[in-house]
N, C-alpha and C positions, 0 to 999 in steps of 0.2 A: 185556267184555272181561276176561280174567282176569286176576286181579293186580293190576287199576285202584285197587280202594283202597287196597292197599299200597305200589304205588307212589309214588301222589298223595295218598298220608297228608297231614293238615293239618301235624303235627310237622316235616314235612318240606321242604314246600309253598309257594311264593309264586305269587298270580297276576297277572300285570303284562296294564296296560292302556294300550298305545301305540298316541301320535299320534290319538285320539278327539275332536279341537279342531275348533271350527268353520270355518278355512280350510280343512278336510279334508273336514269330514261335512255342512257347513249349505248351502243355497242361499242364503244371506247371507255365508257367508264368499265368501274369494277363488276357490278351483279352482267353485264352483258360481256363481258370476260370470261366470266365464272360458267356463261351458259345458259342463261336465265331468258325464258320465254319473252323476247320484249317486241311482241309483235302486235300487241294491241296500243301499246305508247305513244306513237305518232298520231293518232287521230286522238288521242286525248290532250296530246301538245297541241294540236293545232285547234281545238274545239276551245283549248283553255287559252290561246292566241285570241281567238274570237271572244272569249268573255272576257276578258283586261280588256279588249280592246271598247265592246260597249259599257264597260265600268266608267271609263276614262270619259266617255264621250257622256257619259251622264252624269259627271260629276262624283261618282261614288269610290271610295276611297279602297286601292288596291293596297296589301297587306303582304307581303313574302315570308313567310316560314320556311327554314331551311335547318337540315340537322349539320352541325359545324365542331368536331371531335378533335381530341388530344387524345396522346397516351394518359394525360394525368388527370382525365373524365373518361374516360373506359369504365364500366361498369364490372365489377370483376362475377356480378351476378348473370348479367347478359353472358360473357366470354364461357362460362361453365356451363349453360344453357346451349348454347352452340355447341360446346365438346361432348355432352349428354346426347343431343340430338345426334351427333355425328357428322356434324360440319365444320369448318376451318376456322375456328376461332381469331386466328391472327388476320386472318384475310376478313372475314366480315365483322370484325371490329373498328379495322382501317378504312370503314367506307365515311366519304363527306369530312376527309382530313380539311381543317380550317389553313387557309390561304393554298390550298393544294387544286388540281384541275378539276377534280373529282367533286369539288364540293360546289362547282359553278351552278348558277340558273341555267337553264335551256327549254328552249321555247316562248314561253314571256318573260322576259327577264326586267328587274324593276327600273321605272325612270328617273331620272334625280329628283331630289328629296320623297320620295314613297318609301314605306317605313320597312325592315327588313329585319326579320325576329330571327334569332337565330338558338336553336332546341339542341337537348342532349337525349331525348329521350321521344318516346313516338309521339305524343301527344305534341300538340305546338302550347299548350299553356302549363305544363308540368316545368317549373321554376324556370321562367323566361316570363319577360315583358309584356307578351301578349297582351292579356288582360289590363294593363295599366296601361298602352299604346290605345286599344278598343273603347278603354273611356275616352281618353283624353279626346278620341273623334267623334265622341256622343253617341256611341249606335248602338243598338240592342239587338239586332239583326244582324246576321251571319248567312253568306255566300261560300260555300267551300269547293276546294276544286284540287286536284293536285295526284298526287302517288303517296302510297297505294291504297287503294278503296279498301282492303279488310285490314289495313296497320294501322298507319300514321292519318289516314282519312277519318276511320271509326275511332281512331283515339281521339282525336281534337273536335270531332264533330262531340263525342257524348259529354268529353269535359266542357265543350260550351255551352251544352243545355243544363249541363250542371251548375254550370254557372249565370242560367236565367237570361241565355242569350236565343233569342227565335233563329233556328238552325236550314239552310238548307243547303242540298249537297246537289252539284250539279253532274249526273251521271257522263253525262258522253264526256266530260272532260276529268275525269277519273281514268285510272287503271289500276291492273290488277294482274301478275303474272300467267294467271289461271283465270280462264271464264268464269269458273264456277265459285271459285273467291270473290271473284269482282261483284256477280250474281247475288253471293248469299249477303256479302256484307250490305249489299245496298238494300236486300230484303231486312235484315236485322234492323236498321238506321231508320230506313220506314216507321219501323214496328213500336222502335222505342224509343228517338229522340229526333229526327230530321224530316224535313220536308225532302225527295226525291223529286229534280226537276230535270231540262235539261236546257243545254244553253241557251236554244232559241226561244225558249219561253223567258230565262234571264233575259234577255235581249228584248224581247219585247215587253217586258214589267217593265226598264228600265227609259226607252225609245219616246216616251213623254217626256220624257226629261229633257234629251238632248237639242 
């Protein structure tokens, strides 16, 4: 892709790893136990590990963003929406409880000193320190990977775009619980707020900096 090495140069870019956590990604987590189809997740975790390794080699900062909830921060609107949709509000609201095994990162995990931003809603930017963290890093460009493509990746990418970041989404390092949701979200983001690439393209763009 023409210009990708300049557009994603290490001096201006950060990699965001979003919600690659046990409750979302492991058969032993809450959603796996609830019977969701996690078949696309292992490949995304593996691609994200390769992407993180490439970023670290190129000195691209890696920022981990994860859901961290508690009963005190649960949204009554979320709970009611789940109830109205026929879900189990108590089970679904309790995802990624702070300090519990379900909130742990899986696949790529933070190295000592790498920023970790905790969030309470879908977007990594909503009422978090993410924008301030990225400002301190001096970046204007983001490569985003994680779970799920149609939810937290989509919301984070759109908010990043609204904050005037250049946004790239690594498609193979993202996953959803249905192929159509993954494909549809990528199509919508490519149309509106992001350039969709893959891990190999990102690694190649950064290779000259290693």
